[in-house]
C-alpha positions in Angstrom: -15.7 29.0 -7.2 -15.7 26.4 -10.0 -12.0 25.7 -9.4 -12.9 24.7 -5.8 -15.4 22.1 -6.8 -14.7 18.5 -8.0 -17.0 15.8 -9.2 -16.3 12.5 -7.4 -17.0 9.1 -9.1 -17.1 5.6 -7.8 -16.5 3.0 -10.5 -17.5 5.5 -13.2 -20.8 6.5 -11.5 -21.1 10.0 -10.2 -21.2 9.8 -6.4 -21.0 13.3 -5.2 -19.3 16.7 -5.1 -16.2 17.8 -3.2 -15.8 21.5 -2.6 -13.5 23.8 -0.7 -15.1 26.8 0.9 -14.2 29.0 3.9 -11.1 26.8 4.5 -13.2 23.7 4.9 -13.5 20.6 2.7 -17.2 19.7 2.0 -18.4 16.5 0.5 -22.1 16.0 -0.6 -23.5 12.7 -1.9 -25.8 13.0 -4.9 -29.5 12.1 -4.2 -29.2 8.8 -6.1 -25.7 7.8 -4.9 -25.7 4.0 -4.6 -22.4 3.3 -2.8 -20.4 4.8 0.0 -17.3 6.7 -0.9 -15.7 5.4 2.3 -16.7 3.0 5.1 -16.2 6.0 7.4 -18.6 8.2 5.4 -22.0 6.5 5.2 -24.7 7.7 2.7 -26.6 10.7 4.1 -28.3 13.9 3.0 -26.2 16.2 5.2 -22.7 17.3 4.2 -19.4 15.6 5.3 -17.4 18.6 6.5 -13.7 18.5 7.4 -11.0 21.1 8.3 -8.5 19.1 6.2 -9.0 16.9 3.1 -11.1 13.9 4.1 -8.8 10.9 4.7 -10.4 8.8 1.9 -9.6 11.5 -0.6 -6.1 12.1 0.7 -5.3 8.4 0.8 -3.7 8.1 -2.7 -2.4 11.7 -3.0 1.1 11.6 -4.5 4.0 11.9 -2.0 7.8 12.3 -2.3 9.5 12.2 -5.7 6.2 11.6 -7.6 4.6 14.7 -6.0 7.6 16.8 -6.7 7.7 15.7 -10.3 4.1 16.6 -10.8 4.4 19.9 -8.8 7.5 21.0 -10.8 5.7 20.3 -14.1 2.6 22.3 -13.4 3.6 24.9 -10.8 4.0 27.6 -13.4 0.4 27.1 -14.6 -1.4 26.9 -11.3 -1.0 26.7 -7.5 -0.6 23.1 -6.6 -2.9 22.8 -3.6 -4.9 19.7 -2.7 -7.8 20.5 -5.0 -5.6 21.1 -8.0 -3.6 18.0 -7.4 -6.9 16.0 -7.3 -8.0 17.8 -10.5 -4.8 16.7 -12.3 -4.2 13.3 -10.9 -7.8 12.4 -9.8 -9.0 10.9 -13.1 -6.1 8.3 -12.8 -6.2 7.9 -9.0 -5.5 4.4 -7.6 -8.7 2.6 -6.7 -12.4 3.0 -7.4 -12.7 6.7 -6.3 -11.9 9.1 -9.2 -12.1 12.9 -9.5 -13.5 15.4 -12.0 -13.8 13.0 -15.0 -13.4 9.4 -16.1 -10.5 8.7 -18.5 -10.1 5.2 -20.0 -6.5 4.2 -19.8 -5.3 3.2 -23.3 -1.5 3.8 -23.4 0.4 0.8 -22.2 3.7 -1.0 -22.2 4.8 -4.6 -22.4 5.4 -6.2 -19.0 8.5 -8.0 -20.6 9.9 -4.6 -21.5 9.8 -3.5 -17.9 11.2 -6.7 -16.5 13.8 -7.5 -19.2 15.0 -4.0 -20.5 18.6 -3.2 -20.4 18.0 0.6 -20.6 19.4 2.3 -17.5 16.9 5.2 -17.8 13.8 3.1 -18.2 12.2 4.1 -14.9 12.9 7.8 -15.5 11.1 7.4 -18.9 8.2 5.7 -17.2 8.0 8.6 -14.7 8.0 11.1 -17.5 5.3 9.2 -19.4 3.1 8.0 -16.6 3.7 10.3 -13.6 0.6 12.4 -14.2 -1.5 9.2 -14.3 0.0 7.9 -11.0 -2.3 8.9 -8.1 -0.6 6.8 -5.6 0.8 7.5 -2.1 4.3 6.7 -0.7 7.7 8.2 -0.6 9.4 5.6 -2.8 9.4 6.6 -6.5 6.6 4.7 -8.2 4.2 4.8 -11.1 0.9 3.2 -12.0 0.7 1.8 -15.5 -1.2 -0.6 -17.8 1.0 -3.4 -19.1 0.4 -6.3 -21.5 1.2 -9.6 -19.9 2.2 -12.2 -22.5 1.7 -15.0 -20.0 -2.0 -14.2 -19.5 -2.5 -12.4 -22.8 -4.3 -9.6 -20.9 -3.7 -6.0 -20.3 -3.2 -5.7 -16.5 -2.6 -2.9 -14.0 0.8 -2.7 -12.2 2.6 -0.5 -9.7 6.3 -0.1 -10.7 8.8 1.0 -8.0 12.4 2.1 -8.3 14.9 3.1 -5.7 17.2 6.0 -4.9 20.8 6.1 -3.8 19.9 6.6 -0.2 18.3 3.1 -0.2 20.5 0.9 -2.4 19.0 -2.3 -3.8 15.5 -1.5 -2.4 13.8 -3.4 -5.2 15.9 -6.5 -4.3 15.1 -5.9 -0.6 11.4 -5.8 -1.2 11.4 -8.8 -3.5 13.0 -11.1 -1.0 10.9 -9.7 1.9 7.8 -10.4 -0.1 9.1 -13.9 -1.0 9.4 -14.5 2.8 5.8 -13.2 3.3 4.6 -15.5 0.6 6.5 -18.4 2.0 4.7 -17.8 5.3 1.5 -18.6 3.4 0.2 -15.0 3.6 -1.7 -13.7 0.6 0.4 -11.3 -1.4 -0.2 -9.5 -4.7 1.6 -11.0 -7.8 5.0 -9.4 -7.9 8.2 -9.4 -10.0 11.8 -8.2 -9.9 13.3 -6.7 -13.1 16.3 -8.5 -14.5 18.6 -5.5 -13.8 17.3 -5.4 -10.2 16.3 -1.7 -10.6 12.5 -2.2 -10.3 10.0 -4.0 -8.2 6.8 -4.6 -10.1 3.5 -5.5 -8.3 0.2 -6.3 -9.9 -2.7 -4.3 -8.4 -5.1 -6.3 -6.2 -8.1 -3.9 -6.2 -9.2 -4.5 -9.8 -11.7 -7.2 -10.8 -11.9 -9.2 -13.9 -14.6 -6.9 -15.4 -12.2 -3.9 -14.8 -14.3 -2.5 -12.0 -12.7 -1.7 -8.7 -13.0 -3.1 -5.2 -13.2 -0.6 -2.4 -9.9 -0.2 -0.6 -9.2 1.8 2.5 -6.0 1.8 4.5 -5.8 2.1 8.3 -5.2 5.9 8.1 -8.6 6.3 6.6 -10.3 3.8 8.9 -8.9 5.5 12.0 -9.7 9.0 10.7 -6.1 10.1 10.2 -4.4 11.9 7.4 -1.3 10.5 5.6 1.1 12.5 7.7 -0.2 10.7 10.8 0.6 7.2 9.4 3.1 6.6 12.2 0.6 7.4 14.9 -1.6 4.9 16.6 -0.9 1.3 17.5 -1.2 -2.3 16.4 -3.9 -2.8 19.0 -5.8 -0.1 17.2 -5.5 -1.9 13.9 -6.8 -5.1 15.6 -9.8 -3.1 16.9 -10.6 -1.8 13.4 -10.5 -5.3 12.0 -13.0 -6.4 14.7 -15.2 -3.4 13.9 -15.1 -3.5 10.1 -14.8 -7.2 9.1 -17.9 -9.4 9.4 -17.9 -12.2 12.1 -17.4 -15.0 9.6 -14.1 -13.6 8.4 -12.9 -11.8 11.5 -10.9 -14.6 13.3 -9.0 -15.5 10.1 -8.3 -11.8 9.4 -6.9 -11.3 12.9 -4.7 -14.4 12.4 -3.4 -13.0 9.1 -2.7 -9.6 10.7 -0.8 -11.2 13.6 1.2 -13.3 11.3 2.1 -10.3 9.2 3.2 -8.5 12.4 5.4 -11.5 13.3 7.0 -11.4 9.8 7.7 -7.7 10.3 9.6 -8.5 13.4 11.6 -11.4 11.9 12.3 -9.3 8.7 13.1 -6.2 10.8 10.6 -4.1 8.9 10.3 -0.8 10.7 7.9 0.7 8.2 4.7 -1.3 8.9 2.7 1.9 9.4 -1.1 2.6 9.1 -1.0 2.9 5.3 0.6 -0.5 4.9 -2.5 -2.4 6.1 -5.9 -2.1 4.4 -9.4 -3.5 3.9 -11.0 -4.5 0.7 -14.8 -4.7 0.1 -17.3 -4.9 -2.7 -20.1 -2.8 -1.3 -19.8 -2.0 2.4 -18.9 -3.5 5.8 -20.9 -6.7 5.1 -18.4 -8.1 2.6 -15.1 -6.5 3.9 -11.9 -8.5 4.3 -8.2 -7.9 5.0 -6.2 -6.8 1.9 -3.2 -8.9 0.8 0.1 -8.0 2.5 2.2 -5.5 0.6 5.1 -3.0 1.0 7.3 -5.1 3.2 11.1 -4.3 3.4 13.9 -4.7 5.9 14.6 -1.2 7.1 17.4 -2.1 9.5 19.7 -2.8 6.6 19.7 1.0 6.0 18.9 2.3 9.5 20.7 0.0 11.9 18.8 1.0 15.0 15.4 1.4 13.3 12.3 0.7 15.4 8.8 -0.5 14.6 6.4 2.1 12.9 3.6 1.8 15.4 3.2 1.2 19.2 2.4 -2.1 20.8 1.8 -2.3 24.5 2.4 1.5 24.6 5.9 1.2 23.3 7.9 1.3 20.0 10.7 -1.3 20.1 11.4 -4.8 18.9 9.3 -6.5 21.6 9.9 -9.6 23.6 7.9 -12.8 23.1 5.7 -12.1 26.2 4.4 -8.9 24.6 3.5 -10.6 21.3 1.8 -13.5 23.2 -0.3 -11.0 25.2 -1.2 -9.2 22.0 -2.1 -12.4 20.3 -4.4 -13.5 23.1 -6.0 -10.2 24.2 -6.2 -8.3 20.9 -6.4 -11.1 18.3 -8.2 -13.8 20.3 -5.6 -16.5 19.5 -4.9 -19.5 21.6 -1.4 -20.5 22.7 -1.4 -23.3 20.1 -2.4 -20.8 17.3 0.4 -18.5 18.5 3.0 -21.3 18.4 1.8 -22.5 15.0 2.0 -19.1 13.5 5.4 -18.4 14.9 6.8 -21.7 13.6 5.4 -21.0 10.2 7.1 -17.6 10.1 10.4 -19.1 11.2 10.1 -21.7 8.5 9.5 -19.0 5.9 12.6 -17.1 7.0 14.7 -20.3 6.6 13.3 -21.1 3.2 13.8 -17.6 1.9 17.3 -17.4 3.2 18.0 -20.5 1.1 16.5 -18.7 -1.9 18.8 -15.8 -1.3 21.8 -18.1 -1.1 20.8 -19.6 -4.5 20.4 -16.2 -6.1 22.9 -15.8 -8.9 24.7 -12.5 -9.5 28.2 -11.5 -10.7 27.8 -8.1 -9.0 29.9 -8.0 -5.8 27.7 -5.2 -4.4 24.6 -7.2 -4.9 26.0 -10.2 -3.1 27.3 -8.0 -0.3 23.8 -6.5 0.1 22.2 -9.9 0.2 24.7 -10.9 2.9 23.8 -7.9 4.9 20.1 -8.4 4.4 20.4 -12.0 5.5 22.2 -11.0 8.7 19.4 -8.5 9.5 16.7 -11.1 9.5 16.0 -12.8 12.8 15.1 -16.4 13.4 13.7 -16.0 16.9 11.4 -13.5 18.6 
């Protein structure tokens, strides 16, 4: 039975116990628990029971290449079910919720080494070294690590992503898409591109100066869905969650940010703006919640020519006409016609500025230049 029980911590304080019994996942808060484990799971004496792993606990479970790397390494020792994955990766899990025990991260690397290294196998070495400590979701190969930043003279937490042959130049793709998002005056995490273009590096936005964690929950959690359902639902549903979760004084601005991000997805042709790519940050609970910075934006149509948006809008999945966006802006986000026009113009300007940055990007690699040309051609300048 002990193998089916895990301690759950929030910012190093014991919060409760997760168990698996009779094919059900059961979470119980401790009597003196001071903070919610999720906005969807308020403090209470009775158990939180689920037929599948609670969305907040599944949120940062490894996926794709990272999951396979961990599974292959430990499969001979134990069955790699959800509870055993959490037991292994849980102490290092992304965010404030940790499992089984608290481990202080000490091993680190220089940020300059990641960004400036000429070693072709560096990411594979990082995977070997940090995979077990990388409780993070997503199909794209990525690791969590602690790096020393010479600019700030601090040890900081980063997510390092690489790319596979199926998606060439994915790091370069994400870098310029995120540059466009930033040029649209949307808040983004601090991000970098390695000199050899093999890795996209993003500073984590959920860690405070005192090394404690903000609460973070993506829209899968907030809509009660598991990770495999991240392409379910609609953008109207996300807008409703924002209205329900974010306090009134921040609600209008959050809806404007969300709408602008959706416009950028259209212009950048990002068909992967799913439920896990939008989230809420908070200190304690609903009263101080706000929209997380924009992250994980790429142009998917450069790889999948006829790709479509990740979620529904107006009950359809397609690159919608302006009338649909205007209706959504007004009815779901409460924006005026002027606010709509201002946001759209800001997004168009961001595309133009970033295209100029792409034109000025220096490379002697013909494949890189060809990719940037194709990327540029995918981007739209009108709705």
